[in-house]
C-alpha positions as CSV (number, residue, x, y, z in Angstrom):
1,X,0.0,0.0,0.0
2,X,1.3,3.4,-0.9
3,X,2.3,5.9,1.7
4,X,0.6,9.2,1.4
5,X,2.5,12.5,1.9
6,X,0.7,15.8,2.1
7,X,2.8,18.9,1.1
8,X,1.2,22.3,2.0
9,X,2.6,25.4,0.3
10,X,2.3,29.1,-0.1
11,X,3.7,30.9,-3.2
12,X,7.1,32.5,-3.8
13,X,10.0,31.2,-2.0
14,X,7.9,28.6,-0.2
15,X,6.9,27.1,-3.5
16,X,10.5,27.2,-4.8
17,X,11.3,24.8,-1.9
18,X,8.2,22.6,-1.9
19,X,7.9,22.0,-5.6
20,X,11.2,20.1,-6.1
21,X,10.4,18.0,-3.0
22,X,7.0,17.1,-4.6
23,X,8.6,16.4,-7.9
24,X,11.1,14.0,-6.3
25,X,8.5,12.3,-4.1
26,X,6.4,11.6,-7.2
27,X,9.2,9.6,-8.7
28,X,8.8,6.9,-6.0
29,X,6.3,4.2,-6.9
30,X,5.4,3.5,-3.3
31,X,4.5,7.1,-2.4
32,X,1.5,9.2,-3.3
33,X,2.1,12.9,-2.9
34,X,-0.8,15.3,-2.4
35,X,0.2,18.9,-3.1
36,X,-2.2,21.4,-1.3
37,X,-1.7,24.9,-2.5
38,X,-3.0,28.3,-1.3
39,X,-4.7,30.5,-3.9
40,X,-1.7,32.4,-5.2
41,X,0.5,29.3,-5.3
42,X,-2.1,27.6,-7.4
43,X,-1.5,30.3,-10.1
44,X,2.1,29.2,-10.5
45,X,1.2,25.5,-10.3
46,X,-1.4,25.8,-13.1
47,X,1.1,27.6,-15.3
48,X,3.6,24.8,-14.7
49,X,0.9,22.2,-15.1
50,X,1.7,20.6,-11.8
51,X,-1.1,18.5,-10.3
52,X,-2.3,19.9,-7.0
53,X,-5.4,20.2,-4.7
54,X,-6.7,23.4,-3.3
55,X,-8.8,24.7,-0.4
56,X,-11.9,24.0,-2.5
57,X,-11.2,20.3,-1.6
58,X,-11.5,21.3,2.1
59,X,-14.5,23.5,1.9
60,X,-18.0,22.3,2.5
61,X,-21.1,24.4,1.8
62,X,-21.0,26.2,5.1
63,X,-17.4,27.3,4.5
64,X,-18.3,28.4,1.0
65,X,-21.2,30.5,2.3
66,X,-18.9,32.1,4.9
67,X,-16.1,32.7,2.4
68,X,-18.4,34.5,0.1
69,X,-18.9,37.2,2.7
70,X,-15.2,37.8,3.1
71,X,-13.4,36.7,0.0
72,X,-13.5,40.1,-1.7
73,X,-11.2,41.5,1.0
74,X,-8.4,39.0,0.2
75,X,-9.1,38.1,-3.5
76,X,-6.5,39.3,-6.0
77,X,-7.9,38.8,-9.5
78,X,-5.1,40.9,-11.1
79,X,-2.6,38.2,-10.1
80,X,-4.6,35.4,-11.7
81,X,-6.2,34.0,-8.5
82,X,-9.5,32.2,-9.0
83,X,-12.4,33.7,-7.0
84,X,-13.6,30.2,-6.1
85,X,-10.3,29.4,-4.4
86,X,-10.3,32.7,-2.5
87,X,-13.8,32.0,-1.3
88,X,-12.8,28.5,-0.2
89,X,-9.6,29.6,1.5
90,X,-11.3,32.5,3.4
91,X,-14.3,30.3,4.3
92,X,-12.3,27.4,5.7
93,X,-9.9,29.6,7.7
94,X,-12.6,31.8,9.1
95,X,-14.8,28.8,10.0
96,X,-11.9,27.4,12.0
97,X,-11.1,30.8,13.6
98,X,-14.7,31.2,14.7
99,X,-14.9,27.6,16.0
100,X,-11.8,28.1,18.1
101,X,-12.3,31.6,19.4
102,X,-16.0,32.2,19.0
103,X,-17.6,34.5,16.4
104,X,-17.1,37.8,18.3
105,X,-13.4,37.3,19.1
106,X,-12.8,35.9,15.6
107,X,-14.3,38.9,14.0
108,X,-12.1,41.2,16.1
109,X,-9.0,39.1,15.3
110,X,-9.8,39.2,11.6
111,X,-10.5,42.9,11.6
112,X,-7.2,43.5,13.3
113,X,-4.9,41.2,11.4
114,X,-6.7,40.2,8.2
115,X,-5.6,36.9,6.6
116,X,-2.4,37.0,8.8
117,X,-4.5,35.5,11.6
118,X,-5.7,32.4,9.5
119,X,-5.0,29.1,11.1
120,X,-7.1,26.3,9.6
121,X,-5.8,23.5,11.7
122,X,-9.1,21.8,12.4
123,X,-10.0,21.6,8.7
124,X,-6.6,20.3,7.8
125,X,-6.8,17.7,10.5
126,X,-10.1,16.5,9.1
127,X,-8.6,16.4,5.6
128,X,-5.5,14.5,6.8
129,X,-7.8,11.9,8.4
130,X,-10.0,11.6,5.3
131,X,-7.0,11.0,3.1
132,X,-5.1,8.7,5.5
133,X,-2.0,10.9,5.4
134,X,1.2,9.3,6.6
135,X,3.5,12.4,6.6
136,X,3.2,16.2,6.3
137,X,5.8,18.5,4.7
138,X,5.8,22.3,4.9
139,X,8.3,25.2,5.0
140,X,9.2,26.4,8.5
141,X,8.7,30.1,8.6
142,X,5.3,30.3,7.0
143,X,2.3,30.6,9.4
144,X,-1.4,30.2,8.6
145,X,-2.0,27.0,6.6
146,X,1.6,25.7,6.9
147,X,2.0,26.2,10.6
148,X,-1.6,24.9,11.1
149,X,-0.6,21.8,9.2
150,X,2.1,21.1,11.8
151,X,-0.4,21.5,14.6
152,X,-2.9,19.3,12.9
153,X,-0.3,16.6,12.2
154,X,0.8,16.7,15.9
155,X,-2.8,16.3,17.1
156,X,-3.2,13.3,14.9
157,X,0.2,11.7,15.7
158,X,1.3,12.1,12.1
159,X,5.0,12.8,11.5
160,X,5.8,16.2,10.0
161,X,8.8,17.8,8.3
162,X,9.4,21.5,8.1
163,X,12.1,22.8,5.7
164,X,13.6,26.0,7.1
165,X,13.3,28.5,4.3
166,X,15.2,31.4,5.9
167,X,18.0,31.6,8.4
168,X,16.6,30.2,11.6
169,X,15.8,33.6,13.1
170,X,12.3,34.5,11.9
171,X,8.8,33.1,12.0
172,X,5.5,34.4,10.6
173,X,2.7,35.2,13.0
174,X,0.9,32.5,15.0
175,X,-1.1,33.2,18.2
176,X,-1.6,29.4,18.7
177,X,2.0,29.6,19.9
178,X,3.3,31.8,22.7
179,X,4.1,35.4,22.1
180,X,6.8,37.4,23.9
181,X,6.8,41.2,24.1
182,X,9.2,43.6,25.8
183,X,6.7,46.1,27.1
184,X,3.3,45.8,28.8
185,X,2.0,48.4,26.4
186,X,2.6,46.1,23.5
187,X,0.8,43.3,25.3
188,X,-2.2,45.7,25.9
189,X,-2.2,46.6,22.2
190,X,-2.3,42.9,21.2
191,X,-5.1,42.1,23.7
192,X,-7.1,45.1,22.3
193,X,-6.6,43.5,18.8
194,X,-8.2,40.3,20.1
195,X,-5.2,38.2,21.1
196,X,-5.9,36.2,24.3
197,X,-3.8,37.6,27.2
198,X,-2.9,34.1,28.4
199,X,-0.7,33.5,25.3
200,X,1.4,36.7,25.8
201,X,4.5,36.8,28.0
202,X,6.7,39.8,28.8
203,X,10.4,39.1,28.5
204,X,13.5,39.1,26.3
205,X,12.7,38.3,22.7
206,X,16.4,37.9,21.6
207,X,16.3,34.1,22.0
208,X,13.0,33.5,20.3
209,X,11.7,33.7,16.8
210,X,10.7,37.2,15.9
211,X,8.0,38.7,13.7
212,X,7.9,42.2,12.3
213,X,5.4,44.9,11.8
214,X,4.5,43.4,8.4
215,X,2.9,40.4,10.2
216,X,1.4,42.1,13.2
217,X,0.5,45.7,12.1
218,X,2.3,47.2,15.2
219,X,5.7,48.8,15.3
220,X,7.3,46.5,17.9
221,X,9.0,43.2,17.1
222,X,7.3,40.3,18.8
223,X,8.9,37.1,19.9
224,X,7.4,33.6,19.3
225,X,8.1,30.5,21.3
226,X,6.8,27.3,19.6
227,X,4.4,25.2,21.7
228,X,4.6,22.4,19.1
229,X,7.6,21.4,17.0
230,X,7.5,19.4,13.8
231,X,9.0,15.9,13.9
232,X,12.0,17.1,11.9
233,X,13.4,20.4,10.6
234,X,15.6,20.6,7.6
235,X,18.2,23.4,7.7
236,X,20.5,24.5,4.8
237,X,23.6,25.0,6.9
238,X,25.2,24.6,10.4
239,X,24.7,28.4,10.9
240,X,21.0,28.0,10.4
241,X,20.9,25.0,12.7
242,X,22.7,26.9,15.4
243,X,20.2,29.8,15.1
244,X,17.4,27.4,15.5
245,X,18.9,25.8,18.6
246,X,19.5,29.3,20.1
247,X,15.7,29.7,19.8
248,X,15.0,26.6,21.8
249,X,14.4,24.2,18.9
250,X,15.7,20.7,20.0
251,X,19.0,20.0,18.3
252,X,18.1,16.4,17.7
253,X,15.2,17.2,15.3
254,X,17.3,19.5,13.1
255,X,19.0,17.9,10.0
256,X,21.5,19.9,7.9
257,X,20.7,18.7,4.4
258,X,20.9,21.8,2.2
259,X,18.2,23.9,0.5
260,X,15.9,22.3,-2.2
261,X,15.2,25.7,-3.8
262,X,18.9,26.0,-4.7
263,X,18.9,22.9,-6.9
264,X,17.5,24.8,-9.8
265,X,20.4,27.3,-9.7
266,X,22.8,24.8,-11.3
267,X,21.2,25.6,-14.7
268,X,22.3,29.2,-14.4
269,X,26.1,28.5,-14.2
270,X,26.4,28.6,-17.9
271,X,28.9,31.1,-19.2
272,X,26.2,32.6,-21.4
273,X,24.4,33.8,-18.2
274,X,26.9,36.5,-17.2
275,X,25.8,39.7,-18.9
276,X,26.4,41.7,-15.7
277,X,24.8,44.9,-17.1
278,X,22.5,45.7,-14.3
279,X,22.2,45.9,-10.5
280,X,19.5,43.8,-8.9
281,X,17.7,44.9,-5.7
282,X,15.5,42.3,-4.1
283,X,13.0,43.7,-1.6
284,X,11.4,42.4,1.5
285,X,8.0,43.2,3.2
286,X,9.7,44.6,6.2
287,X,9.3,47.9,8.1
288,X,12.7,49.1,6.7
289,X,11.8,48.3,3.1
290,X,11.1,51.9,2.1
291,X,14.4,53.1,3.6
292,X,16.3,50.4,1.7
293,X,14.7,51.2,-1.6
294,X,15.1,54.9,-1.2
295,X,18.8,54.5,-0.3
296,X,19.5,52.5,-3.4
297,X,17.5,54.8,-5.7
298,X,19.2,57.9,-4.3
299,X,22.7,56.5,-4.9
300,X,22.2,56.5,-8.7
301,X,25.5,58.4,-9.3
302,X,27.4,55.4,-8.0
303,X,26.0,53.0,-10.5
304,X,25.2,55.3,-13.4
305,X,26.7,52.8,-15.9
306,X,24.3,50.1,-14.8
307,X,20.5,49.7,-15.0
308,X,18.8,49.2,-11.7
309,X,16.3,46.3,-11.6
310,X,14.1,46.0,-8.5
311,X,12.5,42.6,-7.8
312,X,9.7,42.8,-5.3
313,X,9.0,40.1,-2.7
314,X,6.6,37.5,-4.2
315,X,4.0,38.2,-1.5
316,X,3.6,41.8,-2.7
317,X,2.3,43.3,-5.9
318,X,5.2,45.7,-6.5
319,X,3.1,48.8,-6.2
320,X,5.3,50.3,-3.5
321,X,8.4,49.8,-5.5
322,X,6.8,51.3,-8.7
323,X,5.7,54.4,-6.7
324,X,9.1,55.0,-5.2
325,X,10.8,54.5,-8.6
326,X,8.5,57.3,-10.0
327,X,9.4,59.5,-7.1
328,X,13.1,59.2,-8.1
329,X,12.6,59.9,-11.7
330,X,11.8,56.5,-13.1
331,X,15.3,55.4,-13.7
332,X,14.8,51.8,-12.4
333,X,12.7,48.9,-13.6
334,X,10.4,46.9,-11.3
335,X,10.2,43.3,-12.6
336,X,8.4,40.4,-10.9
337,X,8.4,37.9,-13.9
338,X,10.8,35.0,-14.3
339,X,12.9,33.0,-11.9
340,X,15.0,34.9,-9.5
341,X,18.0,32.6,-10.4
342,X,18.1,34.1,-13.9
343,X,18.1,37.7,-12.7
344,X,20.7,37.0,-10.0
345,X,23.0,35.1,-12.4
346,X,23.1,38.0,-14.8
347,X,23.5,40.8,-12.2
348,X,26.7,42.8,-11.7
349,X,25.7,43.2,-8.0
350,X,22.8,41.8,-5.9
351,X,21.5,44.1,-3.1
352,X,19.2,42.7,-0.5
353,X,18.1,43.2,3.1
354,X,17.1,39.8,4.5
355,X,16.5,37.4,1.7
356,X,17.7,34.0,0.6
357,X,18.4,35.8,-2.7
358,X,21.6,36.9,-1.0
359,X,22.7,33.4,-0.4
360,X,21.6,32.4,-4.0
361,X,23.9,35.2,-5.3
362,X,26.8,33.8,-3.3
363,X,26.1,30.4,-4.7
364,X,26.1,31.8,-8.2
365,X,29.4,33.7,-7.5
366,X,27.7,37.1,-7.8
367,X,28.8,40.1,-5.6
368,X,26.3,40.8,-2.8
369,X,25.6,43.9,-0.7
370,X,23.4,43.5,2.4
371,X,21.7,46.6,3.7
372,X,20.7,46.6,7.3
373,X,18.7,49.5,8.6
374,X,16.9,47.5,11.4
375,X,19.3,48.4,14.2
376,X,19.5,44.6,14.8
377,X,22.0,41.9,13.9
378,X,21.6,41.1,10.2
379,X,19.6,38.0,9.4
380,X,22.1,36.9,6.7
381,X,25.7,36.5,8.1
382,X,27.2,37.1,4.6
383,X,29.9,39.4,5.9
384,X,31.5,36.5,7.8
385,X,31.1,33.9,5.1
């Protein structure tokens, strides 16, 4: 009898990691791999003609009815997302949110955080049971459906594997785990936004995973301590492993095996892929993003012989980048199309703030500049590598 593996994915860098894993798993005759994608990830998978399931497969009529009330707030037709998937995704997540917290508190949480508060663990657990799933695979820093899948698998006693997609220092938002704040005022703000007070501790966040304003909507960084760990975490290097251990992840569940997303980069080592006629800036949805973009745009005199290309983070629509480019005279291009490996391999210089694109550039032997306006230690220890 075949073993069934469920892989849950978001788009962008998460999909770059999970897709090669799915493709490899599907080469084994004794494994059946179900690939559950969120709405925007489905856009990429349809283009690539990769078989997958969606949240429509998890949504019953009650979830669809609920989703129809809220889907317009999260639907992104311009990016090719199907409305039916947005309805299902919103309906399933909000149904679970209301079931766990009650309708009134769930409404407050959703109005405060939007889709960032989604955590459809109950629906995922039901789906895992119905499909007799034997193992679950996700990326480690994504919250919402991926983090919820770890919780669901833990509840059912199903092994789970999380592939660390960053550097072992960050995690997206999850109030099903424990939050740590530095100041009582931050705790009070979170409580006013609907977060239960009994999941918030006041303390030192330096040895916990941290989430930024992008995930919470408030200016302070917030620490997260996991209540539940996956059965195994895959890290791309010993540095990442050590960062995870520092944040109280048990060392014995961490395996240094590399980074699946980097496998595709081997095709860009061709000598034909070294035009080096532009500078590439890859942006991140962080509080300091505007400062980073402005600093590079304002330094045009230092790279006047090169075109500047700005590649927005996959979770964003690039509107901020386009607006800032216009503010500075329109001398840069904002490009979201194509694989990041292509743009990196052709660049004379790659500039980033806190992205794996910096590591990809090192792998492809491209010069890298890391800008750090956060006032904190850089997430990418490139300077010491």
